[in-house]
C-alpha positions as CSV (number, residue, x, y, z in Angstrom):
1,M,3.3,2.9,17.8
2,G,4.4,3.0,14.2
3,I,3.3,-0.6,13.6
4,F,-0.3,0.2,14.4
5,K,-0.4,3.2,12.1
6,R,1.1,1.1,9.2
7,I,-1.3,-1.8,9.8
8,K,-4.3,0.5,10.1
9,T,-3.3,2.1,6.8
10,I,-3.1,-1.3,5.1
11,A,-6.4,-2.5,6.5
12,K,-8.3,0.7,5.8
13,A,-7.1,0.8,2.2
14,D,-9.8,1.4,-0.4
15,I,-10.9,-2.0,-1.7
16,N,-11.1,-0.9,-5.3
17,Q,-7.5,0.3,-5.2
18,L,-6.6,-3.0,-3.6
19,L,-8.1,-4.9,-6.5
20,D,-6.5,-2.8,-9.2
21,G,-3.1,-4.0,-10.4
22,M,-3.2,-7.3,-8.5
23,E,-3.2,-10.7,-10.2
24,D,-4.5,-12.3,-7.0
25,P,-6.1,-9.9,-4.6
26,I,-7.2,-12.7,-2.3
27,A,-3.6,-13.9,-1.9
28,M,-2.6,-10.3,-1.1
29,L,-5.3,-10.1,1.6
30,N,-4.1,-13.4,3.0
31,E,-0.6,-11.9,3.2
32,Y,-2.0,-8.8,5.0
33,S,-3.9,-11.1,7.4
34,R,-0.6,-12.9,8.3
35,E,1.2,-9.6,8.8
36,M,-1.5,-8.4,11.1
37,E,-1.5,-11.6,13.1
38,K,2.2,-11.2,13.7
39,E,1.8,-7.6,14.7
40,M,-1.1,-8.5,17.0
41,A,1.0,-11.2,18.6
42,N,3.8,-8.6,19.1
43,A,1.3,-6.1,20.5
44,Q,-0.1,-8.7,23.0
45,K,3.5,-9.3,24.2
46,A,4.1,-5.6,24.6
47,L,0.8,-5.2,26.5
48,S,1.8,-8.2,28.8
49,R,5.2,-6.6,29.6
50,Q,3.5,-3.2,30.2
51,M,1.0,-4.7,32.6
52,F,3.8,-6.5,34.4
53,V,5.6,-3.2,34.9
54,E,2.3,-1.6,36.1
55,N,1.7,-4.4,38.6
56,K,5.3,-4.2,39.8
57,Q,5.0,-0.5,40.3
58,A,1.8,-0.9,42.2
59,A,3.5,-3.5,44.5
60,L,6.4,-1.0,45.0
61,I,3.9,1.7,46.1
62,L,2.2,-0.7,48.6
63,E,5.6,-1.6,50.0
64,T,6.7,2.0,50.3
65,K,3.4,3.0,52.0
66,S,4.0,0.1,54.5
67,L,7.4,1.5,55.2
68,V,6.1,5.0,55.8
69,E,3.5,3.7,58.2
70,K,6.1,1.6,59.9
71,R,8.5,4.5,60.4
72,T,5.6,6.7,61.6
73,R,4.8,4.2,64.3
74,Q,8.4,3.9,65.3
75,A,8.8,7.7,65.5
76,K,5.7,8.0,67.7
77,L,6.9,5.1,69.9
78,A,10.3,6.8,70.3
79,V,8.7,10.1,71.2
80,E,6.6,8.4,73.8
81,H,9.8,6.9,75.3
82,K,11.6,10.2,75.1
83,E,14.2,8.7,72.7
84,D,14.6,11.7,70.4
85,S,17.6,10.3,68.5
86,I,15.6,7.2,67.5
87,A,12.6,9.4,66.8
88,K,14.6,11.6,64.5
89,L,16.1,8.6,62.7
90,A,12.6,7.1,62.1
91,I,11.2,10.5,61.0
92,Q,14.1,10.9,58.6
93,E,13.5,7.5,57.0
94,K,9.7,8.2,57.0
95,L,10.3,11.5,55.0
96,H,12.6,9.7,52.6
97,H,10.0,7.0,51.9
98,E,7.3,9.6,51.5
99,K,9.3,11.3,48.8
100,Q,9.9,8.0,47.1
101,L,6.2,7.2,47.4
102,S,5.3,10.5,45.7
103,L,7.7,9.7,42.9
104,Y,6.5,6.1,42.6
105,Q,2.9,7.3,42.4
106,Q,3.7,9.8,39.6
107,Q,5.5,7.0,37.7
108,Y,2.5,4.7,38.3
109,E,0.1,7.2,36.9
110,A,2.3,7.6,33.8
111,I,2.6,3.8,33.5
112,Q,-1.2,3.4,33.8
113,A,-1.7,6.0,31.0
114,Q,0.7,4.1,28.8
115,T,-1.0,0.8,29.6
116,Q,-4.4,2.3,28.7
117,L,-3.1,3.7,25.5
118,L,-1.6,0.3,24.6
119,K,-4.9,-1.5,25.4
120,E,-6.8,0.9,23.1
121,K,-4.3,0.4,20.3
122,V,-4.5,-3.4,20.7
123,S,-8.3,-3.2,20.7
124,E,-8.2,-1.0,17.6
125,L,-5.9,-3.4,15.9
126,Q,-8.2,-6.3,16.7
127,E,-11.2,-4.5,15.2
128,I,-9.2,-3.7,12.0
129,Y,-8.2,-7.4,11.8
130,Y,-11.8,-8.6,12.2
131,E,-12.9,-6.1,9.5
132,L,-10.2,-7.3,7.2
133,Q,-11.3,-10.9,7.7
134,H,-14.9,-9.9,6.9
135,K,-13.8,-8.1,3.8
136,K,-11.7,-11.0,2.8
137,V,-14.7,-13.3,2.8
138,L,-16.7,-10.8,0.8
139,L,-13.9,-10.3,-1.7
140,A,-13.4,-14.0,-2.1
141,S,-17.0,-14.3,-3.1
142,R,-16.7,-11.4,-5.5
143,A,-13.5,-12.8,-6.9
144,N,-15.1,-16.2,-7.6
145,V,-18.1,-14.6,-9.3
146,A,-15.8,-12.3,-11.4
147,Q,-13.6,-15.2,-12.4
148,S,-16.6,-17.3,-13.4
149,I,-18.0,-14.4,-15.5
150,K,-14.6,-13.8,-17.0
151,Q,-14.3,-17.5,-18.0
152,I,-17.8,-17.3,-19.6
153,Q,-16.8,-14.2,-21.5
154,N,-13.6,-15.8,-22.7
155,T,-15.5,-18.9,-23.8
156,T,-18.1,-16.8,-25.6
157,A,-15.5,-14.7,-27.3
158,S,-13.7,-17.8,-28.5
159,F,-16.8,-18.9,-30.4
160,Q,-16.9,-18.3,-34.2
161,T,-20.3,-16.9,-34.9
162,D,-20.1,-17.2,-38.6
163,H,-19.0,-20.8,-38.3
164,L,-21.9,-21.6,-36.0
165,A,-24.3,-19.8,-38.3
166,R,-23.1,-21.9,-41.2
167,G,-23.4,-25.1,-39.2
168,V,-27.0,-24.2,-38.2
169,A,-27.8,-23.5,-41.9
170,R,-26.3,-26.9,-42.9
171,A,-28.4,-28.6,-40.2
172,E,-31.5,-26.9,-41.5
173,E,-30.8,-27.9,-45.1
174,R,-30.3,-31.5,-44.0
175,I,-33.7,-31.5,-42.2
176,L,-35.4,-30.0,-45.2
177,L,-33.9,-32.7,-47.4
178,M,-35.1,-35.4,-45.0
179,E,-38.6,-33.9,-45.0
180,A,-38.5,-33.7,-48.9
181,E,-37.5,-37.4,-49.0
182,V,-40.4,-38.3,-46.8
183,Q,-42.8,-36.4,-48.9
184,A,-41.5,-37.9,-52.1
185,G,-41.8,-41.3,-50.7
186,S,-45.4,-40.8,-49.8
187,Q,-46.3,-39.5,-53.3
188,F,-44.7,-42.5,-55.0
189,S,-46.3,-45.1,-52.7
190,H,-49.9,-44.1,-53.5
191,P,-49.9,-44.6,-57.3
192,L,-48.3,-48.0,-57.0
193,A,-50.9,-49.0,-54.5
194,Q,-53.7,-47.9,-56.8
195,H,-52.0,-49.8,-59.7
196,D,-51.8,-53.0,-57.6
197,A,-55.5,-52.6,-56.7
198,A,-56.5,-52.1,-60.2
199,F,-54.5,-55.1,-61.3
200,R,-56.0,-57.3,-58.7
201,N,-59.5,-56.2,-59.7
202,Y,-59.0,-56.7,-63.5
203,V,-61.0,-59.5,-65.2
204,N,-60.0,-60.6,-68.7
205,E,-62.4,-61.5,-71.5
206,E,-61.7,-65.3,-71.4
207,E,-62.7,-65.5,-67.7
208,L,-65.8,-63.6,-68.5
209,N,-66.9,-65.9,-71.3
210,R,-66.1,-69.0,-69.3
211,E,-68.4,-67.9,-66.5
212,L,-71.1,-66.9,-69.0
213,D,-70.9,-70.4,-70.6
214,M,-71.2,-72.1,-67.2
215,L,-74.3,-70.1,-66.3
216,K,-75.9,-70.9,-69.7
217,S,-75.2,-74.6,-69.2
218,E,-76.6,-74.6,-65.7
219,N,-79.7,-72.8,-67.0
220,E,-80.2,-75.4,-69.9
221,S,-79.8,-78.3,-67.5
222,Q,-82.4,-76.9,-65.1
223,S,-84.8,-76.3,-68.1
224,K,-84.5,-79.9,-69.2
225,A,-85.0,-81.2,-65.8
226,K,-88.3,-79.5,-65.6
C-alpha cells in the first residue's frame, strides 16, 4: 500500500508550499494528476484481481460444501445397507473435506478483509484525486490573476515617472501657448475693425461743400420758381 501513502502525501501537500519555488505550479499539478491517474489505474487492476481471487475462493467453498453433503449422504446410505467399509470410506472423505472447508472459510475471511481494505484505499485515492482536480481549477484561476497582476506591476514599474511628468508639462505649455495665441488674435482683430468702420464713416471737406452747394442751388431754384 506504499503507493497510496505516497500519493496521499502529494495530494494533501500544503498549497502554499506547493506554489513556493515553482516556476509553473499548474504544470506541476498536471503532472501530479497524471501520476495519480496511473496509480488509480494500477489500483483498479489490483482490486479486480483481488475480487477475482475472492470469487474463486467463494466458489471453492461452495464446491467443498457440496462434496461434504454428498459424502454425508453416501455414508448414511452405506449404513442403511450395512456396508460399513463403504460408509467408513465416505465418512473419511467427508471429514477430509470438512477440514478443507474450514481452512477455505478462514482463507475466504482473510481475502474478504483484504478486498475491503483495498476498496477503501481505492475510494480514498479517488477522493484525493477529485480534491486535487478541484484545487487545480482554483489554482489555475489564482495563477491567471497573479500573472495578470504581475504583468501590470511590471508594466507600471517600467514607466519613467519623471519622463511622463515632463511630457505632461510640455503638453500643458503647448495648450497655454495656443490659448495665448487665440487671445492675442482676438485683441488685434477688434482695433482693426474699429479703424475700418471709422474709415468707412469719414466724410472729407470737399464732399461736404459739394452737398452744401447742391442744396443751396436747389433752394434758389425753388425760390425763383415761386
